[in-house]
Structure formats: structure tokens, C-alpha cells
N, C-alpha and C positions, 0 to 999 in steps of 0.2 A: 532621575532614573538610576536605580542601583546597578551594581556590576552584573548581576545575573540577568536583570531586565535588558541591559545593554547587549549582553551576549546572545540573548534570544531575539533581539530586534532584527526583523527581516525586511525593513524598509528598503525599497529600491530593488528587491529581488523578485523573481518570477518563479512560481512553483506550478508543476503539473501534477494533478492527483487523478489517477485512473480509478474507476469505480467510485467516483467522488460525489455521486448524487444521493447516496444513502449509506446508512450503517457506519462502519469504521471510517470509510473514505470521506463521508460527509463531515464527520467530526474532525478529521484531520484538515480538510479544506478550510473549515471554520477557524480552527485555532491558528493556522498559518496566516490567514487573512487578518485575524485579530492582532497578530504581531507584525503587520505591515506589508506582507507579501501580496503581490498581485497573483491571482490564482487562475489556472485553467482547470475547470471541472469537466472531466471526460467520462463518458459511459456510453453504452449502446443506444440508449433512448434519449434523444435530444430534448424532448419536452421535460424529462426529469432533470437534465442538466440545467436547462433554462430556469426552472423553478428554484433549484438549489443556488444557482448564480444570483438570482434576484434577491433571495433571502440573505445570502452572505454579504452581498454588496450593501444592502439596506442596514444590516447590523454592524458592519465593520468600516465602511467607507472605502475599502480596497476595491480595485478593479477586478472583476471576475468574468472570465470568458467561458461560455458553455461550448463544448465540442463533442459531437457524436463520434464515437470510436469503438470499434470492436477489436480489442487488443489481440484476439486470436488471428487477425488478418494482418499480414506483414505490411501491406500498402496502407492500411488504416494507421498503423504505428508511425510510418513515415510521414503521413499527412498530419498527424497530431503534433509531431515535433516541428514540422515546417510551418504549420499554422501558428504555433506558439511563437516562433521566432519572427514570423512576418508581423504578427499583431503587437507583441511586446518588445521585440528586438533583443531579447536575451532569454536564457534558460539557466536557472541556478539550482533548482531543486526538482527532483523527480521522485514521486511516491508511487511505486508499483503496487497498487492495492487491489485492482480488479481481480476477481477470482470466481471459480465455480466449483461446487462439490456435488455433483449429481448423485441421486440415490439409485440403488439397484437392489434386486432381490438376492442375488448370489453372484459369485465371481463368474460363473459360466454364462450368466446373462449379459455381461458387459460386451457391448458391440465395439467394433473397430471405430465406428463413428463417434461413440461416446468417449472412448479412450483418446482418440486424436483431438477431439474438441476440448477435453479436460487438460491435456498437455498444451494445446494451443493457447488457451486463455491463461493458464497458471505458470507456464514456463516460456513458451516461444515468444509470446508478446512481451513479457518483462525483459527477455534477452534482447530483442530488437530495440525496444525503447531505451534500455540502459546503454546499449552500444551507441545508438545515435546521440543520446543526451550526454553520455560520458565523453564521447569524442569531442563534442562541441565544448563542454565544460573544460576539458583538459587543454583545449586550444585557446580558451578565452580566460575568464576570471575564476575558474574552478567551480566547485559546487558539491552537492551532496545528493546521493541516491539512497532512498529508503525503500527496501523491499518488505512487503507484508506477507509473511508466510503463515505457518500454522505449527502449533506445538505437536500436532499429529505427525509431522514430518520426522520427529524423533522417536515416536513410539507408534508406528503405523497400525491402524485398525483394519480388519478385513472389511469393515463397513464402508470405508472410504479409501481404498487402496490406490486407485489411479491418482486421486487428488493428493494423497500423502506422498506418493512417488514423485509427482510433479513438483510439489513444494520442497521435497528433499533436494531436487535438482536446483531449486531456487536458492537453497542454502549454499550449495556448491558455487553457484553463479555469484553470489554475494562475495565469497572469499576470493574467487578468481578475479573478479572485476576490481575489487579493492586493491589488488596488486597491479592489475593492468593499467589503471588510471591514476595511481599514486604518482606524485605527492599532491596534486592539485584537486583531486576528486576523492571524496570519502564515500564508501559504500557499506551500508549496514542493513541488517534484517531484524524485524520484530516478529516474534512467533506468538500470536494470540492463541489462547486456549478456548474454553467454552464461553463465547460472548453472545449476548442477547441481540440478535439482528434478524433480518428477514430470512437469512439462510438457515438459522437455527430453529425456526418455528416448527419444523417437522419432527424434531426430537427433544427440544428443550422442555424442562418442567414448566408448568404454568407460572406466570408472573406472580412473585410473592412467595412461591413455594421453594423450600430448601432444595438445593442441588447437592444431594448426598455424596456424589462421586467427586466433588471438588473439596479439597481441604478447607478452603475459605467458606464453603457451604452455600455458595451462590454463584450465579452467572455473572460474567463481567459486563460492563457497560462500555459502549464505544468511546465515551469521553475519558475512559481510564487508559486508553491506548494513545489518544491524541497528544498528551503532553510529552510522552516519550518520542513520538514522531517529530514534534517541534524541536526537542532537544537534539536529536540526531540531524535534523535539517539545518540547525543553527551553529554558530561559532562556539556555543557552549560545549559542544562535543568535538572540539578541534583535534583531539588526539585519539579519537575513536574511529576505527575503520576495520572492516572485515569482521565485525562483531555480530553475533547471532543471539538475540536477547529474548528470553521467554517472558510472556505476560499471560499466565495461565491459571492463576489462583492456586498454584501448587500441584496441578494435576500431573505434570510430567516430572517424574521423580528419578528417571534413569534415562541414559542415552544409549 
């Protein structure tokens, strides 16, 4: 095993990945398991978690636990952390990936319910999970928290304003928690740009068609985020905390 492989080795560690049954979260859960971590795959739909867990276990040999969790619900966040600790006896990595970006016709049509739900899933849940996980990690063997935000939090669009505002809050949370839980816990954020996932089907160009609004001229793929998440979760990034890293094909050119 080379030095880089050794630094990326997650054997003996336990990771929680929210929104882990599909898209970017699914790719991250896969790569963490491939590098030795036991993984908790969490999302709202238990059957989707169970399917992902079965596939990941079969392909990696790591232990994978499916857990139903609505991260917009405070009690569900608490249950997710408690279930992880009860089952695996430790928690070393948290990936706050679950998110939602609901469509709307115009700003005036945004309801209070939509606004609150968007902030609940994209900011309230990650806050509660990170505080619970970060407190545990700081009191035990340390760990890493990786937040998955959006490049849109830096250049907010009127088409997704509540989502962008919530994710901008996640950027602030990343920086604040990196200080709060140092030196034993590192907290970083990845800001994906236009990626081809279930959430992008409503607006993305067809598969194989050029994405003219992206300097690299295409949509990203979930497996192009996963290696960075692995890096931030592992000892390979041992001097990186409070970082907010864009992975957007060059779309975000100003802050």
C-alpha cells in the first residue's frame, strides 16, 4: 500500500451519509466503503436505503446499515446518530449530503411551507447532525464532517433562491463548526455545480448534449465528487478544515 493509499484507508471507521441512497450521496457512500469504512446510508425512503446498502455491501465487503431519516426533523437527526452509535459503537465521519431544491414559478409563489421545508432539509438538519456528531467526535477519537452545499450559494439565482440561501448558511456553518470542534474534528464543505442527478432532470440538457453554460461544456457526474469527499473524510486532508471547495466545471467565476 502506497502512502496515499494508506492516508485514504478508512478501515475501522464508521461513516454516516445522508441522502446516501442515490446521486452524489450514493457515490460517496460507495467510495467510503471501498476504502474500508462501515457506512450508514440514510434517506427518507427505507427501501431505497436498503437497496443501496445491499449493493454496497456486495461490492465492497464493508458493513452497511440502512436507516430511514428525514433530516428536516430534529428527532430523526437525533435517532440517526443514536442508531449509528448503538449499532457500530463509533462515529468518525459525517457527510451532510441530503438536500432539496424545489421548483417554483416566481418568488411571490413561494409559500411559507416550501420555504421552511427547504431550510429544514438544507440547513437545520445538517446543523443538528453536525452538532451531535461533532460533539461525540471531539469527546472521543476525533473525526471529519463533510458538508455538501452548492456552487449556487456563491452566485444565487432567482430560480432557486431559498435553496441558495440555505446552502449559504451551510457555508457559514462549515466555518463556524471548524473552529468550534478543532483541533480533533475537521469540518469542510464541497460545492457541486451542475451535476447530472435525479434533481437536475427538470432543467439539465439531455444526456450527451453539450452544456453550453459550463466552461467544461458538460454536466458533472456523481463519481467526480466522491474522491474529494473521500479525501476530506480521510487523514490525507489532515491540515484542511473550514475549507469551502467548488466542484462546478468552472461555472462559478465570482464570489
